[in-house]
N, C-alpha and C positions, 0 to 999 in steps of 0.2 A: 441538192438543197443546201448541204453543208458548205459547199463551195460558194454559193450565193451569200450565205450568212457571213462567211469569212471575208469575202470581198466588201460587203456592206460595212463590217466592223473596221476593216482597214481604211475605207474611204471616209468614214464618219469624222475623224479628227480634222481632215483636210477641208471637208465641207463646212464644218463649224468655224474654222479659222477664216475661210473665204467669206462667209456671211458676216463675221464680226469685223472684218478688215475695213477700215475707213476707205482705203483705196478702191475696194470693190464697190462701194456705194457712191464714191465720188463721181463716177461717170454719169450718174443720173442728174447731178446738179451742174449747170453750165452757166457761163455768162449769158445774159439775156440777149436775144437776137432782135435787133431793130433794123428792118430792111432799109436799104438806100431808097430814096424816092424813085418811084416808077415813072419814067418819062412817057408821056402820051403822044402818039403820033399826031401830026397836024391833021386837022379836018374832022376830028371826032367831036360830036355834039355833047353837051352836058348830059343829055338823056342816054346816049350811047355809053358814055363813061359809067354812069350810075348803073345801067343795066349790066354792063360787063362785070362790075364789082359785085353786084348782088348775085348774079349768076354764079360767080366763083364761090362766094360764101355759101349760097344755098347748096351747091354741089358738095360742100365739105361739112354739111350739117350745122352751119352757123345760123343763128337767128339774128336778123338785122332790124334796126329801127333808125329812121331818119331823125337826127337831132336838129339839123338845120340844112339849108341848101349847101351841098358840098361837104356834109359832115354826117357820117354814119357811125353807129355803134354796133359791133358784132359780138355775139356771145355764143360760145361753144361749151356744151356740158357733156361730159363722158362719165358714165357710171361704171365703176369697177370695184369689185371686192368690198361692197357695202359703202363705198365712198363716192362722192360726187365731185369730180375734178372740173373746174370751171375756168375759162379764160375769157376776158373781155378786151376787145381791141377797139381803138379809135381809128377810123379811116377818114382822112380828109382829102378832098380832091378838088382840082380846078381844071382849066383847059390844058394845063401843061404837065401836072404831076399828080400822083397818088401817094399819100404818105400813110404808112401803117405803124401805129404805136401801141404800146402796152397801156392798158387802162387799169385793169384789176384782175385778180385771180383768186381762186379758192382751192386749197389742197394741192397746190403745185410748188410749194416750198419757196415762194418768192422772198428774196432777201434784198430789200431796197438798198441797204448800206453797201452790200457786196456787189450789187447789180447782177444777181444770179437767180436762176429759176430751174425747175425740173426740165430736163431735155425734151419732154413731151410737148411743152409749150413751144419751144423753138421749132420742133417738127411741124406743129400745127401752123405756125406763122409762115414758115418757108413754103408750106403747101398753099396757103392763101396767096402769098406773093407770086408763086409760080402760076397759079390759076388766073389771077388778075392779069399778069403779063400776057398769058396766052389769049385770054378773052379780048384784050385791048390791042394785041399785036405789038406789044412792047418788049422786044428782046434785046 
């Protein structure tokens, strides 16, 4: 028991320095990721494209709504530690490409001037991009 207390006391200053260090927290904030347009293989109908996109979003717990033909809005909400982290994406598509862009967020530390956001947003967007590519056969 005494040894555990001594180890704890020895490690405490290092843990405090690490938590207070800006470099330790800087890894959470990253440049915002905007995927390159996803090229759609020839022969896909508008309905197949829309279904592939919606299926990808549904599988990642995004709620979608159709704004106009070829224009979806996708919202993902994650509750953690009493907070509600929200990302809203704009997804525009036609017969040739799908474009995913940032629309809005809440509690993800978005800084428009610096073009930065919490890394969790980037992970969510990369997952959406990967799923859409898979569903449409666009590698």
